[in-house]
C-alpha positions in Angstrom: -42.4 -39.1 -105.0 -39.6 -36.5 -104.4 -39.4 -37.3 -100.3 -37.9 -35.7 -97.7 -35.2 -37.4 -96.1 -36.6 -38.2 -92.5 -38.5 -40.8 -91.1 -41.5 -38.8 -90.0 -41.8 -37.5 -93.5 -41.4 -40.7 -94.9 -44.0 -43.3 -93.4 -47.3 -41.1 -93.8 -47.2 -41.7 -97.7 -45.5 -45.2 -98.0 -48.6 -47.0 -97.7 -49.8 -44.7 -100.7 -46.9 -45.4 -102.7 -47.4 -49.1 -102.2 -50.8 -48.9 -103.5 -50.4 -46.7 -106.6 -47.8 -49.5 -107.3 -50.2 -52.1 -106.6 -52.6 -50.4 -109.2 -49.9 -50.8 -111.9 -48.4 -47.3 -112.1 -44.9 -46.8 -112.4 -43.5 -45.0 -109.3 -40.0 -43.8 -108.6 -39.1 -42.4 -105.3 -36.5 -40.1 -105.0 -34.9 -40.1 -101.3 -31.8 -39.6 -99.7 -29.5 -42.5 -99.3 -29.4 -43.3 -95.5 -34.0 -44.1 -95.6 -33.5 -45.6 -99.4 -34.5 -49.1 -96.7 -37.5 -47.7 -96.0 -38.9 -47.1 -99.3 -37.8 -50.4 -100.9 -40.4 -52.4 -99.9 -43.1 -50.6 -101.5 -41.9 -51.7 -104.8 -41.2 -48.2 -106.1 -37.8 -47.8 -108.2 -35.8 -45.8 -105.4 -34.1 -43.1 -106.8 -31.5 -42.5 -104.1 -29.0 -39.5 -103.8 -26.7 -37.9 -101.2 -28.7 -36.0 -98.2 -27.5 -33.2 -96.4 -30.5 -33.4 -93.7 -29.4 -34.1 -90.2 -30.9 -37.7 -89.0 -31.2 -36.3 -85.5 -33.0 -33.4 -83.6 -29.9 -32.5 -81.7 -27.5 -31.8 -85.2 -30.6 -29.2 -86.8 -30.2 -25.3 -86.3 -32.4 -24.0 -83.7 -32.9 -20.9 -85.7 -36.2 -21.5 -87.9 -34.7 -19.9 -91.2 -31.2 -21.9 -90.9 -33.3 -25.0 -90.7 -35.3 -24.2 -93.7 -32.2 -23.5 -95.6 -31.0 -27.0 -94.8 -33.6 -28.3 -97.0 -32.9 -25.8 -100.1 -29.4 -26.7 -99.9 -30.4 -30.1 -100.3 -32.8 -29.5 -103.1 -30.2 -27.4 -104.9 -27.6 -29.6 -104.4 -30.1 -32.7 -105.4 -31.8 -31.0 -108.6 -29.0 -31.9 -111.0 -29.3 -35.7 -110.5 -32.9 -35.3 -110.9 -33.0 -33.8 -113.9 -30.6 -36.2 -115.5 -33.0 -38.9 -114.4 -35.8 -37.5 -115.6 -35.5 -35.4 -118.8 -35.1 -38.5 -120.9 -38.1 -40.6 -118.8 -40.9 -37.8 -118.3 -42.8 -38.3 -115.2 -46.8 -37.4 -115.8 -47.1 -36.6 -112.3 -45.2 -35.3 -109.3 -45.7 -36.2 -105.9 -43.9 -34.4 -103.2 -43.4 -34.1 -99.5 -43.3 -30.7 -98.1 -39.6 -31.1 -98.1 -39.6 -32.3 -101.6 -38.5 -28.8 -103.0 -37.4 -30.1 -106.5 -41.0 -31.7 -107.4 -42.8 -28.2 -108.2 -39.6 -27.3 -110.0 -39.5 -30.2 -111.9 -43.1 -29.8 -112.8 -42.8 -26.7 -114.0 -40.1 -27.9 -116.4 -42.2 -30.6 -117.7 -45.2 -29.1 -117.9 -47.4 -31.7 -115.5 -49.2 -31.5 -112.2 -47.2 -31.3 -108.7 -49.1 -32.5 -105.9 -47.9 -32.0 -102.5 -48.4 -35.1 -99.9 -48.8 -32.8 -96.8 -48.3 -35.0 -93.3 -48.9 -32.1 -91.3 -50.8 -28.8 -91.3 -51.6 -26.4 -94.7 -52.0 -23.2 -94.9 -55.7 -21.7 -94.4 -57.0 -18.4 -95.6 -56.0 -15.8 -93.8 -52.9 -17.5 -92.6 -50.5 -14.6 -93.3 -52.4 -12.3 -91.1 -53.0 -15.1 -88.1 -49.3 -15.9 -88.5 -48.0 -12.0 -89.3 -46.0 -12.1 -86.0 -44.1 -15.1 -86.3 -43.9 -15.1 -90.1 -42.2 -11.5 -89.8 -39.9 -12.6 -87.4 -38.4 -15.2 -89.7 -38.7 -13.2 -92.9 -36.9 -10.0 -91.4 -34.0 -11.9 -89.9 -30.8 -12.2 -91.7 -31.1 -15.9 -92.3 -34.6 -15.3 -93.4 -33.3 -12.8 -95.8 -30.5 -15.1 -96.9 -32.9 -18.0 -97.8 -35.2 -15.9 -99.3 -32.8 -14.6 -101.8 -31.3 -17.8 -102.4 -34.5 -19.5 -102.8 -35.6 -16.7 -105.4 -32.2 -17.1 -107.5 -33.0 -20.9 -107.9 -36.4 -20.4 -108.8 -35.2 -17.9 -111.5 -32.4 -20.0 -112.7 -35.4 -22.7 -113.3 -37.1 -20.4 -115.3 -40.0 -19.0 -112.4 -40.8 -15.7 -111.6 -42.7 -16.6 -108.5 -41.5 -15.0 -105.0 -40.1 -17.7 -103.1 -42.6 -17.0 -100.0 -45.8 -17.1 -102.4 -44.0 -20.4 -103.9 -43.9 -22.0 -100.7 -47.3 -21.1 -98.8 -49.5 -21.8 -101.7 -49.2 -24.8 -103.4 -51.7 -25.5 -106.6 -52.6 -28.8 -105.2 -52.4 -30.9 -102.0 -53.3 -33.7 -100.1 -53.7 -33.3 -96.8 -52.8 -36.9 -95.1 -53.8 -35.5 -91.1 -56.7 -36.1 -89.6 -59.3 -32.7 -90.6 -59.5 -32.7 -86.7 -55.9 -31.8 -86.3 -55.8 -29.1 -89.0 -55.8 -25.2 -87.7 -58.5 -23.1 -89.0 -59.8 -26.2 -91.0 -63.0 -24.2 -92.1 -60.6 -21.9 -93.7 -58.7 -24.6 -95.6 -58.9 -23.3 -99.4 -60.3 -26.2 -102.0 -57.3 -27.0 -103.7 -56.8 -29.1 -100.3 -58.2 -32.6 -100.2 -58.4 -34.0 -96.7 -57.7 -37.8 -97.7 -56.7 -38.8 -94.3 -54.3 -40.7 -92.9 -52.8 -43.5 -95.1 -51.9 -45.9 -92.3 -50.0 -48.8 -93.4 -52.3 -52.1 -93.6 -49.6 -54.3 -92.8 -48.7 -52.0 -89.6 -52.8 -52.5 -88.8 -52.3 -56.3 -88.9 -49.3 -56.7 -87.3 -49.9 -58.7 -84.6 -46.4 -59.0 -83.1 -46.9 -57.5 -79.7 -49.6 -58.4 -77.9 -50.4 -57.4 -74.0 -48.9 -60.0 -71.6 -51.7 -62.4 -70.1 -53.0 -60.8 -66.9 -51.4 -57.4 -67.6 -53.2 -54.4 -66.3 -54.3 -51.5 -68.6 -51.6 -50.8 -71.4 -49.6 -47.2 -71.4 -47.3 -46.7 -74.4 -44.6 -44.1 -73.7 -42.9 -43.1 -77.0 -41.0 -39.7 -78.4 -41.2 -41.1 -82.2 -38.0 -41.3 -83.8 -35.8 -38.2 -83.0 -37.0 -36.6 -79.9 -35.8 -39.5 -77.6 -33.6 -38.3 -75.6 -35.8 -37.7 -72.3 -33.9 -39.9 -69.6 -35.8 -37.7 -66.9 -39.0 -38.6 -68.7 -38.3 -42.3 -68.6 -37.0 -42.3 -65.2 -40.5 -40.7 -63.9 -42.2 -43.2 -65.7 -40.9 -45.9 -63.6 -41.3 -44.0 -60.6 -44.8 -43.1 -61.5 -46.2 -46.4 -62.4 -44.1 -49.0 -60.6 -46.4 -50.9 -58.4 -49.2 -49.9 -60.2 -52.4 -51.5 -62.2 -50.5 -50.2 -65.4 -48.5 -52.3 -68.0 -46.2 -49.6 -69.3 -44.6 -50.1 -72.9 -41.5 -47.9 -73.2 -39.7 -46.9 -76.7 -36.7 -45.1 -75.7 -35.3 -44.7 -79.0 -31.2 -44.9 -80.3 -30.3 -41.6 -77.9 -30.7 -43.6 -74.7 -29.2 -47.3 -73.2 -31.9 -48.9 -71.4 -29.2 -49.7 -68.9 -28.8 -45.9 -67.7 -32.5 -46.7 -66.5 -31.5 -48.6 -63.7 -33.4 -51.7 -62.2 -37.1 -52.1 -64.3 -40.1 -52.9 -61.9 -42.2 -55.8 -62.7 -44.9 -54.5 -65.2 -42.8 -52.6 -67.5 -40.9 -53.2 -70.7 -38.1 -51.2 -72.3 -37.2 -51.4 -76.2 -35.5 -49.2 -78.4 -38.6 -49.3 -80.9 -41.8 -51.1 -80.4 -44.3 -51.9 -83.3 -46.3 -48.8 -82.2 -49.8 -49.6 -83.7 -49.7 -53.0 -82.3 -49.4 -51.2 -79.0 -51.7 -48.4 -79.4 -54.7 -51.1 -80.3 -54.1 -52.2 -77.2 -53.4 -49.1 -74.9 -55.5 -47.1 -72.6 -53.1 -43.9 -72.7 -50.2 -42.8 -74.8 -47.5 -40.4 -73.6 -46.0 -38.7 -76.4 -43.8 -35.9 -77.9 -47.0 -35.2 -80.1 -45.4 -35.7 -83.6 -48.3 -35.3 -86.3 -47.7 -39.2 -86.7 -48.1 -40.1 -83.2 -51.4 -37.8 -82.8 -52.8 -39.2 -86.0 -52.5 -42.7 -84.5 -53.6 -41.8 -81.3 -56.5 -40.6 -82.7 -57.0 -43.8 -85.2 -57.3 -46.0 -82.1 -59.2 -43.7 -79.8 -56.3 -43.5 -77.2 -56.2 -40.3 -75.1 -52.8 -39.0 -74.9 -50.3 -36.6 -72.1 -48.0 -34.7 -74.6 -44.7 -34.0 -73.9 -43.6 -31.6 -76.8 -40.6 -31.4 -77.3 -40.0 -28.8 -80.7 -41.4 -27.8 -84.5 -45.0 -28.4 -84.5 -45.3 -30.5 -81.6 -46.7 -27.6 -79.1 -49.6 -26.7 -81.8 -50.5 -30.1 -81.9 -50.3 -30.4 -78.3 -52.6 -27.5 -77.6 -54.9 -29.2 -80.7 -55.3 -32.4 -78.6 -56.3 -30.3 -75.8 -58.6 -28.2 -77.4 -60.6 -31.3 -78.6 -60.3 -32.6 -75.2 -58.6 -36.1 -75.8 -55.5 -35.4 -74.1 -53.6 -33.5 -71.9 -50.4 -30.8 -72.5 -48.1 -31.4 -69.9 -45.1 -29.0 -70.6 -41.3 -30.9 -70.4 -40.0 -28.6 -67.3 -42.9 -30.0 -65.1 -42.8 -33.4 -65.5 -42.4 -35.4 -62.7 -43.7 -38.6 -61.6 -46.2 -36.9 -59.4 -47.5 -34.6 -62.4 -47.0 -37.6 -65.2 -49.2 -40.2 -62.9 -51.9 -37.5 -62.3 -52.2 -36.6 -66.1 -52.5 -40.2 -67.4 -55.0 -41.0 -64.8 -56.7 -37.8 -65.7 -57.2 -38.8 -69.1 -57.3 -42.4 -68.9 -60.4 -42.2 -66.4 -62.5 -39.7 -67.8 -66.0 -40.8 -69.6 -66.1 -37.6 -71.2 -62.8 -38.1 -72.8 -63.1 -41.3 -74.0 -66.8 -40.2 -75.6 -64.9 -37.3 -77.4 -62.4 -39.7 -78.4 -64.9 -42.4 -80.0 -66.8 -39.6 -82.3 -63.1 -38.8 -83.4 -62.1 -42.1 -83.8 -64.7 -42.6 -86.3 -64.3 -39.2 -88.3 -60.7 -40.2 -88.7 -61.6 -43.8 -90.0 -64.2 -42.2 -92.5 -61.5 -39.6 -94.5 -61.0 -42.5 -96.7 -57.2 -43.2 -96.1 -55.4 -45.2 -98.7 -58.0 -45.9 -101.2 -59.5 -42.4 -101.2 -55.8 -41.1 -101.6 -54.9 -43.2 -104.5 -58.4 -42.3 -106.4 -57.5 -38.8 -105.9 -53.5 -39.1 -107.4 -55.1 -41.0 -110.3 -57.8 -38.0 -111.0 -54.5 -35.7 -111.1 -53.0 -38.3 -113.6 -56.5 -38.2 -115.6 
């Protein structure tokens, strides 16, 4: 497994890696040193390396092509270390995250399959035409042209004649780790993509380290994932919106905000750096989220309605999909006040129509197959 040194890219496949180890496969996992500890409990051999990727949203470039270049620069820097590691111990199969760019290059070197484990949306038939304006802006920018030239040069150095844009957009084999419901134009996704569904870790699903306090009201989870947590304004709006209400509010404020900055915490609130998210969602009646794909997937797994306050990257598209599905509401960050937040949460949590749609989607998401189906799919490529 060639991973990507970002928590949101590591978590979706950890249960699958653990299952492959449990089935007797010899699995190694290449990942940046700062996050090696996330992988070690799976039982895979960790192949750690220095990482160029920022750990936190503030350090990431705003320009899309410049941000993509960070992943490419990391791949180029890591490649010699991976070649040294695997040339004399060749794998039978390469798995990789969308940010694990060395994997398909290594697979070509060794003549073995490479299978992308996608934690987000994949390209569909007609993707280039549908996204023409956005892709054109990225690809014709100065940074985009530089990225393309550098990627092509790296491919040529490794004996690969593909154009970099085609190489990136059309992987040969993909296992999609998201609910089919979260995939745009799912009916146009090509047959080389298998929807195995969310691979939630059984240990996390069984985690009972958090339970609602006895006699508490409806549970509201407020969490913006691992990176996009610097939202003191939203946390304060939550305190104002739900103080004295029948909601029991669990807030995960992350590492960018000092809980002391929130001031006095009203009764009925819990404020933590992190929470066992699945345990809280299992009891939740609503979820205020940044709409990262991980949080969206988990909310659908538990059938919890969402109020999405997207911050960056794919979160705006995810928020739109949740709203289109009729299971959530998109609340733009600039419109967040105590009043708008309270209104949005009550609207999704109190709707019988939303609850009915969520029940159907929850059943569909859980029927995808998850860890067992994903592991079976990986083994099919080994055969």
